[in-house]
C-alpha positions in Angstrom: -70.5 -39.8 -63.0 -74.0 -40.4 -64.6 -76.4 -41.7 -62.1 -79.5 -43.5 -64.1 -83.0 -41.5 -63.7 -86.0 -43.8 -62.7 -88.7 -44.2 -65.1 -92.1 -43.0 -64.5 -94.6 -45.2 -64.0 -97.8 -44.3 -65.5 -101.0 -44.7 -62.8 -104.6 -46.6 -64.0 -106.4 -42.6 -65.3 -110.1 -42.3 -63.2 -111.4 -41.6 -67.4 -109.8 -45.4 -67.7 -111.7 -47.0 -64.9 -114.6 -45.7 -65.8 -114.6 -46.6 -69.3 -114.0 -50.5 -68.0 -116.7 -50.1 -66.4 -118.8 -49.6 -69.4 -117.3 -52.4 -71.2 -117.9 -54.5 -68.1 -121.4 -54.1 -68.5 -122.1 -54.4 -72.2 -120.2 -57.5 -71.7 -122.4 -58.7 -69.4 -124.8 -58.5 -70.6 -123.3 -60.8 -74.1 -124.5 -64.8 -75.0 -120.9 -66.0 -74.5 -120.8 -64.5 -71.1 -124.5 -66.5 -70.3 -123.0 -69.4 -71.5 -119.9 -69.1 -69.6 -121.8 -68.7 -66.6 -123.9 -71.7 -67.1 -120.4 -73.8 -67.9 -119.3 -72.2 -64.3 -121.9 -74.4 -62.7 -121.5 -77.1 -64.7 -117.5 -77.6 -64.5 -115.7 -74.8 -61.9 -118.4 -75.0 -58.4 -118.6 -78.6 -56.4 -120.4 -78.8 -53.1 -118.0 -79.4 -49.9 -118.4 -78.3 -46.7 -118.3 -74.7 -48.2 -118.7 -73.9 -52.1 -115.2 -74.2 -54.0 -114.2 -73.3 -57.5 -111.5 -74.7 -59.6 -111.3 -73.1 -63.4 -108.9 -75.6 -64.5 -111.2 -78.0 -66.0 -113.6 -75.0 -67.4 -110.6 -73.1 -68.9 -109.4 -76.3 -70.5 -111.7 -76.2 -73.3 -110.7 -74.6 -76.3 -113.9 -73.0 -77.4 -114.2 -71.6 -73.1 -110.4 -69.9 -74.0 -111.6 -68.2 -76.9 -115.1 -66.9 -75.6 -113.3 -66.2 -72.1 -110.5 -64.4 -74.0 -112.4 -62.6 -76.1 -114.3 -61.1 -73.3 -111.3 -60.1 -70.9 -109.8 -58.2 -73.2 -112.6 -56.1 -74.2 -112.9 -55.3 -69.7 -109.0 -54.8 -69.9 -109.0 -52.6 -72.9 -109.6 -49.1 -71.5 -106.3 -49.5 -69.6 -104.3 -49.3 -72.3 -101.7 -52.4 -71.3 -98.4 -54.0 -73.3 -98.1 -56.9 -71.0 -99.8 -59.4 -69.8 -99.2 -60.8 -66.2 -100.4 -64.3 -65.1 -99.7 -66.1 -61.7 -99.2 -70.2 -61.9 -101.0 -72.2 -63.8 -104.5 -71.4 -63.1 -104.1 -68.3 -65.6 -101.7 -69.9 -68.0 -105.0 -70.4 -70.7 -107.2 -67.2 -69.3 -103.5 -65.4 -69.8 -103.2 -66.9 -73.7 -106.5 -66.5 -74.9 -106.9 -62.7 -73.8 -103.3 -62.3 -75.2 -104.9 -63.4 -78.7 -107.6 -62.0 -79.2 -106.0 -58.7 -78.4 -103.6 -59.7 -81.4 -107.0 -60.2 -83.3 -108.4 -56.9 -82.5 -104.7 -55.5 -83.8 -102.3 -55.1 -80.0 -100.0 -57.0 -79.9 -99.1 -58.2 -75.9 -96.4 -59.4 -74.2 -96.8 -62.3 -71.5 -95.2 -62.8 -68.5 -96.2 -66.0 -66.4 -95.7 -65.8 -62.7 -94.0 -69.4 -61.0 -95.5 -69.9 -57.4 -92.0 -70.4 -56.5 -88.3 -69.7 -58.6 -87.3 -72.4 -60.7 -84.7 -74.3 -58.7 -82.5 -75.1 -62.6 -81.6 -73.8 -65.9 -81.7 -70.0 -65.4 -83.1 -70.4 -62.3 -86.3 -67.8 -63.6 -89.1 -66.9 -61.3 -91.2 -64.7 -64.1 -90.8 -66.4 -67.3 -90.9 -64.8 -70.9 -88.8 -61.6 -72.3 -88.0 -59.1 -69.9 -89.9 -55.5 -71.2 -88.8 -51.8 -70.8 -89.0 -50.4 -67.3 -92.8 -48.7 -66.9 -94.6 -50.9 -69.5 -98.2 -50.8 -68.8 -99.1 -54.2 -67.6 -102.7 -55.7 -66.7 -102.7 -58.7 -64.0 -104.6 -61.9 -64.9 -105.6 -64.1 -63.2 -109.3 -66.7 -63.3 -109.8 -67.0 -59.1 -109.4 -64.2 -56.6 -110.9 -64.5 -52.8 -108.3 -63.1 -50.5 -106.2 -61.8 -52.9 -102.8 -63.3 -52.5 -101.7 -64.2 -55.7 -101.1 -59.8 -56.3 -97.9 -59.8 -53.3 -96.6 -62.9 -54.7 -96.5 -61.5 -58.4 -95.5 -58.5 -57.4 -92.6 -60.2 -55.4 -91.9 -62.4 -58.4 -91.0 -59.3 -60.7 -89.1 -56.9 -58.4 -87.1 -60.4 -57.7 -86.3 -60.3 -61.3 -86.2 -57.4 -61.9 -89.1 -56.4 -63.8 -90.2 -52.7 -63.3 -93.6 -52.5 -64.8 -96.1 -50.1 -64.0 -99.8 -52.3 -63.4 -103.4 -50.9 -64.5 -105.7 -53.7 -63.4 -106.1 -56.3 -62.1 -108.5 -58.6 -64.6 -110.0 -62.2 -63.1 -112.7 -64.7 -64.2 -114.2 -64.9 -61.1 -114.4 -62.5 -58.2 -115.4 -63.5 -54.7 -115.6 -60.2 -54.0 -114.6 -60.4 -50.6 -113.4 -58.3 -48.1 -110.0 -58.3 -47.8 -109.7 -58.8 -51.4 -110.9 -57.3 -54.6 -112.5 -54.7 -52.2 -109.4 -53.7 -50.6 -107.1 -53.6 -53.3 -110.0 -51.6 -55.6 -109.9 -49.0 -53.0 -105.9 -48.7 -52.2 -104.1 -50.3 -55.1 -105.4 -51.0 -58.6 -109.1 -51.1 -60.1 -109.8 -54.9 -60.5 -111.5 -56.1 -63.0 -113.9 -59.1 -63.8 -115.7 -61.0 -65.8 -117.8 -62.4 -62.8 -118.3 -61.8 -59.0 -120.4 -64.5 -57.1 -123.5 -62.2 -56.9 -123.7 -63.6 -60.8 -124.1 -66.8 -59.8 -126.2 -66.4 -56.8 -123.8 -66.3 -54.0 -125.2 -63.2 -52.0 -126.8 -62.4 -49.2 -128.9 -59.5 -50.8 -131.7 -59.9 -53.9 -130.5 -60.1 -57.3 -131.2 -56.7 -57.6 -130.4 -55.2 -54.3 -129.0 -51.7 -54.2 -127.0 -49.7 -51.8 -127.8 -48.2 -49.4 -130.7 -50.3 -47.8 -129.6 -53.0 -50.6 -133.4 -53.7 -51.7 -134.4 -54.7 -55.1 -137.4 -53.9 -57.1 -140.1 -56.3 -55.9 -142.6 -54.8 -53.4 -141.7 -56.8 -49.9 -142.7 -60.3 -49.9 -144.4 -59.7 -46.2 -144.5 -56.8 -43.8 -146.0 -57.4 -39.9 -148.0 -59.9 -38.9 -151.1 -60.5 -39.4 -151.4 -61.4 -36.0 -149.3 -62.6 -34.0 -149.5 -65.3 -30.8 -146.7 -64.5 -28.5 -146.3 -67.6 -27.0 -146.1 -71.0 -28.6 -142.9 -73.3 -28.0 -140.8 -73.4 -25.1 -139.0 -76.3 -25.0 -134.6 -76.4 -25.9 -133.1 -79.7 -25.4 -134.6 -80.3 -28.8 -134.4 -77.9 -31.6 -137.0 -79.0 -34.1 -140.6 -78.6 -34.2 -143.9 -78.6 -36.0 -144.5 -77.2 -39.0 -147.6 -75.2 -39.1 -150.6 -76.1 -42.0 -152.7 -73.4 -43.5 -156.2 -74.6 -44.9 -160.5 -74.7 -43.9 -159.7 -70.8 -43.0 -157.4 -71.5 -40.7 -154.5 -71.7 -39.1 -153.1 -75.4 -37.2 -150.2 -75.5 -35.4 -148.8 -78.3 -32.9 -146.4 -77.3 -30.0 -143.8 -79.1 -28.6 -146.2 -80.2 -25.7 -148.3 -82.2 -28.0 -150.9 -79.5 -28.5 -152.7 -79.5 -32.0 -154.7 -75.6 -31.8 -156.6 -74.1 -34.5 -156.4 -70.7 -34.9 -158.8 -68.3 -36.9 -157.0 -67.4 -40.2 -158.6 -63.3 -40.3 -157.8 -62.7 -36.5 -155.1 -65.9 -34.9 -158.2 -66.3 -32.0 -158.1 -70.0 -31.0 -161.4 -71.9 -31.9 -160.1 -75.3 -30.6 -156.9 -77.0 -28.9 -156.3 -80.9 -29.1 -154.2 -82.2 -26.0 -152.4 -85.8 -26.7 -152.5 -88.7 -24.2 -148.9 -87.4 -23.3 -146.3 -84.4 -22.9 -143.6 -86.2 -24.9 -140.1 -84.9 -24.3 -140.4 -83.8 -28.3 -144.1 -83.1 -28.7 -145.4 -82.8 -32.6 -142.0 -83.0 -34.2 -143.4 -83.4 -38.3 -145.8 -81.6 -41.1 -148.9 -81.5 -39.7 -151.5 -83.3 -42.8 -154.7 -81.3 -43.7 -157.2 -83.6 -46.2 -160.2 -84.6 -46.4 -161.4 -82.5 -43.7 -158.8 -83.5 -41.0 -155.8 -83.7 -39.9 -153.6 -86.2 -39.4 -150.1 -86.5 -37.4 -147.9 -88.7 -34.6 -146.3 -87.6 -31.5 -143.7 -88.4 -29.8 -146.3 -90.5 -27.2 -146.4 -93.0 -29.5 -149.4 -92.2 -31.3 -151.0 -91.5 -34.9 -154.2 -89.8 -34.5 -156.7 -88.2 -37.3 -158.7 -85.1 -35.9 -161.9 -83.6 -37.4 -160.5 -80.2 -38.3 -163.5 -78.5 -38.4 -164.3 -78.9 -34.4 -161.0 -80.7 -33.0 -162.7 -84.4 -32.4 -161.0 -87.3 -32.4 -161.9 -89.2 -35.6 -159.4 -91.8 -35.0 -156.5 -92.5 -32.4 -153.5 -95.2 -32.1 -151.3 -96.2 -30.0 -148.3 -98.1 -32.4 -145.3 -97.7 -30.7 -143.0 -95.7 -27.8 -142.8 -92.0 -30.6 -143.5 -91.3 -34.0 -141.4 -88.8 -35.4 -142.2 -89.0 -38.7 -144.7 -87.2 -40.5 -147.8 -89.6 -42.3 -147.6 -90.3 -46.0 -151.2 -90.1 -47.5 -152.2 -91.9 -50.2 -155.9 -91.1 -50.6 -156.9 -92.5 -53.9 -157.3 -95.7 -52.0 -157.7 -95.1 -48.5 -154.4 -95.1 -46.8 -151.4 -94.0 -45.0 -147.7 -94.7 -44.4 -145.4 -93.7 -41.2 -142.6 -95.2 -39.8 -143.1 -96.1 -36.2 -140.5 -96.0 -33.1 -139.6 -98.4 -30.3 -137.8 -98.0 -27.4 -137.4 -101.4 -25.6 -135.0 -100.2 -23.7 -132.0 -98.6 -25.3 -132.9 -101.5 -27.9 -133.2 -99.7 -31.1 -136.1 -101.6 -33.3 -138.7 -99.3 -35.5 -141.6 -99.8 -38.4 -142.9 -98.9 -41.4 -146.4 -99.2 -41.6 -149.9 -98.4 -43.4 -153.1 -97.5 -41.7 -156.6 -97.3 -42.9 -157.4 -93.9 -44.2 -161.0 -94.3 -42.5 -160.6 -96.7 -39.3 -156.9 -95.9 -38.6 -156.5 -99.7 -38.2 -153.3 -101.6 -38.9 -153.3 -103.0 -42.6 -149.2 -104.1 -42.8 -146.0 -103.8 -41.2 -142.4 -104.0 -42.4 -139.7 -104.4 -39.4 -136.7 -102.4 -39.2 -133.3 -102.7 -38.3 -133.1 -99.5 -36.3 -134.9 -96.2 -35.1 -136.8 -94.6 -38.6 -137.8 -90.8 -38.1 -137.9 -90.3 -41.6 -140.7 -89.5 -43.2 -141.4 -92.4 -46.3 -143.0 -91.0 -49.1 -145.1 -93.1 -51.8 -144.5 -93.2 -55.2 -148.1 -94.0 -57.0 -146.7 -95.0 -60.4 -145.0 -98.1 -59.2 -147.7 -98.6 -56.0 -144.1 -98.6 -53.7 -142.7 -97.1 -50.3 -139.5 -95.4 -49.8 -138.4 -95.4 -46.1 -135.2 -94.8 -44.5 -133.6 -95.4 -41.3 -130.5 -94.9 -38.8 -128.4 -97.6 -39.5 -128.3 -95.6 -42.8 -130.9 -98.0 -44.9 -133.6 -97.2 -47.2 -136.2 -100.0 -48.4 -138.5 -100.4 -51.0 -141.4 -101.7 -50.5 -144.4 -103.0 -51.8 -147.4 -100.7 -51.0 -150.6 -103.2 -51.2 -148.3 -106.0 -48.8 -144.9 -104.3 -47.5 -143.5 -106.9 -48.7 -139.8 -106.1 -49.3 -138.2 -105.0 -53.3 -134.8 -103.5 -52.0 -132.7 -102.4 -49.4 -129.5 -100.7 -49.6 -127.2 -97.6 -47.9 -126.6 -94.4 -47.8 -123.9 -92.3 -47.0 -125.5 -91.3 -44.2 -128.9 -91.2 -42.3 -131.8 -89.5 -44.0 -134.6 -87.9 -40.8 -136.0 -86.1 -43.5 -138.1 -87.4 -46.3 -136.7 -88.5 -49.5 -138.7 -87.2 -53.1 -139.8 -89.2 -56.2 -140.0 -88.6 -59.6 -140.4 -90.2 -63.0 -139.1 -93.9 -61.6 -136.0 -92.1 -59.4 -135.7 -91.9 -55.8 -133.9 -88.4 -54.5 -132.3 -88.2 -50.9 -130.6 -85.9 -48.5 -127.9 -87.4 -46.3 -126.9 -86.1 -43.1 -122.9 -86.5 -44.7 -123.6 -84.0 -47.1 -124.9 -86.7 -49.5 -127.2 -86.5 -51.7 -128.5 -90.1 -54.0 -130.0 -90.6 -57.0 -131.7 -94.0 -56.8 -133.3 -96.0 -59.5 -136.7 -96.8 -58.2 -137.0 -100.9 -59.7 -133.6 -101.9 -58.5 -132.3 -99.7 -55.6 -129.1 -98.7 -58.0 -127.2 -95.7 -57.5 -128.1 -93.4 -60.9 -125.9 -90.7 -59.4 -125.0 -89.1 -55.9 -123.1 -86.5 -54.7 -122.0 -83.1 -52.4 -124.6 -81.3 -51.7 -122.6 -79.4 -49.2 -121.9 -78.8 -45.3 -123.8 -81.7 -43.2 -127.6 -80.4 -42.6 -129.9 -82.9 -40.8 -134.2 -83.6 -41.2 -134.4 -82.4 -45.1 -137.7 -82.7 -47.0 -136.0 -83.0 -50.2 -137.7 -80.8 -52.7 -138.2 -81.7 -56.6 -139.5 -79.1 -59.2 -139.7 -79.9 -62.8 -136.5 -81.3 -63.8 -134.3 -79.9 -60.6 -133.7 -81.4 -56.8 -133.3 -78.6 -54.6 -131.7 -78.8 -51.3 -130.5 -76.9 -48.1 -127.0 -77.5 -46.7 -126.1 -76.8 -43.0 -123.8 -73.7 -43.4 -126.6 -71.2 -45.7 -126.5 -72.5 -49.2 -129.3 -74.0 -51.4 -128.9 -75.7 -55.0 -130.6 -76.6 -57.5 -129.3 -80.0 -58.8 -130.2 -81.6 -62.2 -132.2 -84.4 -61.7 -131.2 -86.9 -64.3 -127.4 -86.2 -63.9 -127.0 -84.6 -61.1 -125.0 -81.2 -62.1 -125.4 -77.9 -60.5 -127.8 -76.3 -62.3 -128.2 -73.1 -59.5 -127.4 -71.9 -56.3 -128.0 -69.3 -53.7 -126.6 -67.9 -50.5 -128.7 -67.4 -47.3 -127.4 -65.3 -44.0 -128.0 -69.1 -41.9 -128.8 -72.8 -42.4 -132.3 -73.0 -44.2 -134.9 -75.1 -42.3 -136.3 -78.2 -43.6 -136.3 -77.5 -47.4 -137.8 -74.9 -49.4 -141.6 -74.2 -49.5 -144.2 -73.4 -52.2 -145.5 -70.4 -53.0 -147.7 -70.0 -56.4 -144.7 -70.0 -59.2 -142.3 -69.5 -56.7 -140.2 -70.8 -54.0 -140.1 -69.7 -50.6 -136.3 -70.2 -48.0 -136.6 -69.7 -44.6 -133.2 -69.7 -42.1 -132.5 -70.1 -38.7 -132.0 -66.9 -38.1 -134.9 -65.9 -39.1 -134.7 -64.1 -42.6 -137.4 -65.2 -45.8 -136.3 -65.3 -48.9 -137.6 -65.6 -52.2 -137.3 -67.6 -55.9 -137.9 -67.4 -58.9 -136.3 -70.7 -60.2 -137.7 -69.8 -64.0 -134.9 -67.6 -63.5 -132.9 -68.9 -60.9 -132.7 -65.5 -59.0 -133.4 -64.4 -55.7 -136.3 -61.6 -55.8 -136.7 -60.8 -52.1 -135.1 -61.0 -48.9 -136.1 -59.9 -45.4 -135.9 -61.0 -41.6 -139.2 -61.7 -40.3 -137.8 -62.3 -36.5 -137.4 -65.2 -34.4 -135.2 -68.2 -34.1 -136.5 -71.3 -36.8 -135.4 -75.0 -37.3 -138.2 -75.6 -39.3 -140.4 -74.1 -42.1 -142.9 -71.9 -42.7 -146.4 -72.9 -44.8 -148.3 -71.2 -47.0 -152.1 -71.4 -47.9 -155.3 -69.5 -49.2 -157.7 -68.3 -47.1 -160.5 -66.4 -47.6 -158.7 -63.7 -45.8 -156.1 -63.7 -48.6 -152.7 -65.7 -49.1 -150.8 -66.1 -46.0 -147.5 -67.4 -44.8 -147.4 -68.7 -41.0 -143.8 -69.7 -39.4 -143.7 -70.8 -35.9 -141.1 -69.9 -34.2 -138.4 -71.7 -31.2 -138.8 -68.7 -29.1 -141.1 -65.9 -30.4 -144.3 -67.3 -31.0 -146.6 -68.0 -34.0 -146.4 -65.1 -36.9 -148.7 -64.9 -39.7 -148.4 -62.3 -42.9 -150.5 -61.2 -45.6 -148.2 -62.0 -48.4 -148.1 -59.7 -51.4 -150.2 -59.7 -53.8 -147.2 -59.7 -56.5 -146.3 -62.9 -55.2 -148.8 -65.3 -55.5 -150.3 -63.2 -59.4 -147.3 -63.2 -60.9 -145.7 -66.5 -62.9 -142.0 -66.3 -62.9 -141.9 -68.1 -66.9 -143.2 -63.9 -67.7 -140.3 -61.2 -68.7 -137.5 -64.1 -69.1 -134.5 -62.2 -68.9 -131.0 -63.2 -70.5 -129.3 -64.0 -66.7 -130.1 -62.8 -63.8 -128.7 -59.4 -63.2 -128.1 -57.7 -66.2 -128.1 -54.2 -65.5 -126.6 -54.9 -62.3 -123.1 -53.7 -61.4 -122.6 -54.1 -57.7 -120.3 -51.8 -55.5 -121.5 -52.9 -51.5 -120.6 -56.1 -49.8 -123.0 -58.6 -50.0 
């Protein structure tokens, strides 16, 4: 009796892997790679409670299939495959595109397609395609890898149907680079080569060019040790959100959760004056202090709206409008007025008002009733002379700024306790149900609506040029096209961000609740720097220029008030200089992020 000799199964060589790395580097410098990267945002990524990917729409376009197939062939060619194996429906078009690219390059490849389960009729196959000689070199092709669950399916199906192949590598269109996915498979099984990793579209906690072991990039530290540090500030724990500082007049102003306002010398932190509100309410002062005309203006949970002389701390005027004020005043200095939402408790029966006040005297100009409590901050549009204000019954009002008369009223999907943004005849509102609304300012009609991610509260929606910036309740910051609502770019933090991005020259800052600060170049769509400043936060920092340099002030929930010098690189450098083709052209990350 003759016993058949088992076929020799060739393992992938280190030289093939090294050659593939060079090919990946070259591919990621190409215009086609950059075009596909942009398509990922537009056609494959959507925001839910997490960032969700579905590449079927992107890879059902003939041009995208052709580009992706040609690039995929370049990065798997070093493994000299004879067979391509594709799991499921998602890999079908990429599999075909890669095979056609190989054929155009003079290599004819066979294709095996693995069903998600064995067919129950006819030949009852699990693997479709012509059986190949035992030991044939194969590369598995897939559109997406996260946990690596497709590989066991492929191996089980091949074995069950009697295919004996020498798998050389796995080629993936988009790799989430997770510990139990490609990182583990690459270490113990097969090389995993990908056209895109999550880092290439901003989904990394580290900066874009971070390198091990310290995971630091080439940009200098945005801040280092505090210039000065006031250890005690906020001590109440029942309500997490506190006051945002403001830097002006060579001073750092901040309110604490006992409703006291402080002026600190910008250079050394010396306290120059303190203002005490009429009472010590449970929430204190929860807003962004407004500095204008040599004065500070703010609302307080004791129901007052107050204007102080910034130099002396003396009261210019103070009026008690209602039971409490959570909202930040919206100033219209050219017309000498401000707008603010106020709240009345009424023994638990919700009621509130949108009011206009005279800037000089604080006297009431007009009042418009709300049907519920309105902690959100209003926004003024000078072009149409209107005020947009939100309320906790999920309504949004548009009123005439001169009279308070109603222009229109609409409902949003979720409350808005932060602040809308307005520009170019549109209003943008991020709700506490994870929705971003774009409304026409003239009519209130919905222009578009989309998910911005896991719900987050108290967002002050920001606009920059033609993008709307939001932060979700997981760890994402996302820029949406202001005209269409499509995702333009995304970034990932280490914990949820506080309220909103903060401008620093041409850069954006995001402070996360865990005390990590991230700096972005919005033109190149890059995270330039990321580091910890210590403390826990539920409010963003402030940036301002003083005689002592450009400073960052952060009022924490548990570590007082910290003030830092900002490195000159970030306020002298324009991010429009030295534009890159793509965010990480020379980056080949091998370390987890």
